[in-house]
C-alpha positions as CSV (number, residue, x, y, z in Angstrom):
1,X,127.6,101.4,96.1
2,X,125.5,104.4,96.6
3,X,123.8,104.6,93.2
4,X,122.8,101.1,93.4
5,X,120.9,101.6,96.5
6,X,119.5,104.9,94.9
7,X,118.7,103.5,91.6
8,X,116.9,100.8,94.0
9,X,114.8,102.8,95.6
10,X,113.9,104.9,92.7
11,X,112.9,101.6,90.8
12,X,110.7,100.8,93.9
13,X,109.0,104.1,93.9
14,X,108.7,104.3,89.9
15,X,106.8,100.5,90.4
16,X,104.5,102.4,93.7
17,X,104.0,105.4,91.3
18,X,103.0,103.5,88.3
19,X,100.5,101.0,90.3
20,X,99.0,104.4,91.9
21,X,98.5,105.8,88.2
22,X,97.4,103.0,86.3
23,X,94.5,102.5,89.2
24,X,93.5,105.8,88.8
25,X,93.3,105.6,85.1
26,X,91.0,102.7,85.4
27,X,88.7,104.3,87.6
28,X,85.4,105.8,86.2
29,X,85.1,109.5,86.9
30,X,81.7,108.6,88.8
31,X,83.3,106.1,91.0
32,X,86.7,107.8,92.2
33,X,87.6,108.4,95.6
34,X,86.9,111.7,97.1
35,X,90.1,112.4,99.5
36,X,89.2,114.2,102.9
37,X,91.2,117.3,101.1
38,X,89.2,117.5,98.3
39,X,85.8,116.8,100.0
40,X,87.1,120.3,102.4
41,X,87.4,122.1,99.2
42,X,84.3,120.9,97.7
43,X,82.4,121.8,101.0
44,X,83.5,125.2,100.7
45,X,81.5,125.4,97.7
46,X,78.7,123.9,99.7
47,X,79.0,126.3,102.3
48,X,78.3,129.2,99.6
49,X,75.2,127.3,98.8
50,X,74.1,127.0,102.7
51,X,75.1,130.7,103.0
52,X,72.8,131.3,99.8
53,X,70.1,129.2,101.2
54,X,70.8,130.8,104.6
55,X,70.1,134.2,103.1
56,X,67.1,133.2,101.5
57,X,65.7,132.1,105.1
58,X,66.7,135.2,106.6
59,X,64.9,137.0,104.0
60,X,61.8,135.3,104.0
61,X,61.6,135.2,107.8
62,X,61.8,139.1,107.2
63,X,59.4,139.3,104.5
64,X,56.5,137.5,107.0
65,X,55.9,140.2,109.1
66,X,55.7,142.9,106.4
67,X,52.5,141.1,104.9
68,X,54.1,139.6,101.6
69,X,51.9,136.7,100.1
70,X,53.1,133.5,99.6
71,X,52.7,133.8,96.1
72,X,55.6,136.5,96.3
73,X,57.6,134.2,97.7
74,X,57.5,131.7,94.3
75,X,59.7,133.9,92.0
76,X,62.3,134.1,94.6
77,X,62.0,130.4,95.6
78,X,62.3,129.6,91.6
79,X,65.6,131.8,91.7
80,X,66.8,129.7,94.7
81,X,66.0,126.7,93.5
82,X,67.9,127.9,89.9
83,X,70.9,129.0,92.1
84,X,71.0,125.7,94.0
85,X,70.7,123.6,90.4
86,X,73.6,126.1,89.6
87,X,75.5,125.4,92.6
88,X,74.9,121.6,92.7
89,X,76.5,121.4,89.1
90,X,79.4,123.8,89.9
91,X,80.3,121.3,92.6
92,X,79.9,118.5,90.2
93,X,82.4,120.1,87.9
94,X,84.7,120.9,90.8
95,X,84.7,117.1,91.6
96,X,85.6,116.5,88.2
97,X,88.0,118.7,88.1
98,X,89.8,117.3,91.3
99,X,89.6,113.8,90.2
100,X,91.2,115.1,86.7
101,X,93.7,116.9,89.0
102,X,94.7,114.0,91.0
103,X,94.9,111.9,88.2
104,X,97.2,114.3,86.0
105,X,99.1,114.6,89.6
106,X,100.1,110.9,89.7
107,X,100.9,110.6,86.1
108,X,103.3,113.4,86.5
109,X,104.7,112.1,90.2
110,X,105.0,108.6,88.0
111,X,107.2,110.5,84.6
112,X,109.1,112.2,87.1
113,X,110.0,109.2,88.9
114,X,110.5,107.5,85.4
115,X,113.1,110.6,84.7
116,X,115.0,109.9,88.1
117,X,115.1,106.3,87.8
118,X,116.5,106.9,84.2
119,X,119.2,109.5,85.8
120,X,120.1,107.3,88.4
121,X,120.6,104.0,86.5
122,X,122.7,106.4,84.0
123,X,124.7,107.3,86.6
124,X,125.3,104.0,88.3
125,X,126.5,102.5,84.8
126,X,129.0,105.4,84.7
127,X,129.7,104.6,88.2
128,X,130.2,100.7,87.3
129,X,132.3,101.7,84.1
130,X,134.5,104.2,86.1
131,X,134.9,101.0,88.6
132,X,135.7,98.5,86.0
133,X,138.1,100.8,84.5
134,X,140.0,101.9,87.4
135,X,140.3,97.9,88.3
136,X,141.9,97.6,85.0
137,X,144.4,100.0,85.6
138,X,145.0,98.6,89.4
139,X,145.6,95.2,87.6
140,X,147.8,96.6,84.9
141,X,149.7,98.8,88.0
142,X,149.9,95.3,89.7
143,X,151.3,93.4,87.3
144,X,153.8,96.7,86.1
145,X,154.8,96.5,89.9
146,X,155.2,92.9,89.8
147,X,157.3,92.7,86.3
148,X,159.4,95.8,88.0
149,X,160.3,93.6,91.3
150,X,161.5,90.9,89.0
151,X,163.5,93.4,86.4
152,X,165.3,94.4,89.7
153,X,166.2,90.8,91.0
154,X,167.5,89.8,87.9
155,X,169.6,93.2,87.8
156,X,170.9,92.3,90.9
157,X,171.7,88.8,89.9
158,X,173.5,90.1,86.6
159,X,175.2,93.0,88.0
160,X,178.2,91.2,89.2
161,X,178.7,89.4,85.9
162,X,178.5,92.3,83.8
163,X,181.4,93.8,85.9
164,X,183.5,91.0,85.2
165,X,182.5,90.8,81.4
166,X,183.9,95.1,81.3
167,X,186.6,94.2,83.1
168,X,187.7,91.7,80.2
169,X,186.3,93.8,77.9
170,X,188.7,96.4,78.6
171,X,191.7,94.2,79.8
172,X,191.7,94.9,82.8
173,X,192.0,92.3,85.5
174,X,191.9,92.9,88.8
175,X,194.2,91.3,90.9
176,X,193.4,90.4,94.8
177,X,195.8,89.5,97.2
178,X,195.0,88.5,100.1
179,X,197.1,88.5,103.6
180,X,197.4,84.4,104.3
181,X,199.2,85.4,107.7
182,X,201.9,87.3,109.3
183,X,205.5,87.0,107.9
184,X,207.9,86.2,110.7
185,X,211.7,87.1,110.3
186,X,214.1,84.5,109.9
């Protein structure tokens, strides 16, 4: 039964995905594990921050030879701190979005597995019903076939009697003459 195997696999997948989804639902966002793919995505934002910081360091190194006072650096440093804070906020938001996305993906996979399982159970039920119908028809055919054979046997047994009755009814009698031996002239 192909449908039975598929239904069993779908049942296992549904239970596995439900367990994964339930586990993700119960984790607090702050405790949510960051996967390597998520880490890579977040690191891209951190690289942007490093790029901004690197620009700042390159610009500050260029400014020193020109004789700017450290006090002139202060507004730029404050802007850099503000940018770093914004980037840290963006990274935290991105982590939260990725966590929510992972929970939603797990939920979606679970819903799809449920739908697949239901569809396979329906097909399995239909296949079982069809098989029961075929079994019933096969049993009925077997019974009819046995009855036909019995009727044919009875017909063969009754046919000679029917012939005799027909002859009696029409008034004809068949005379049978058998040669008992050869006649010898005297």
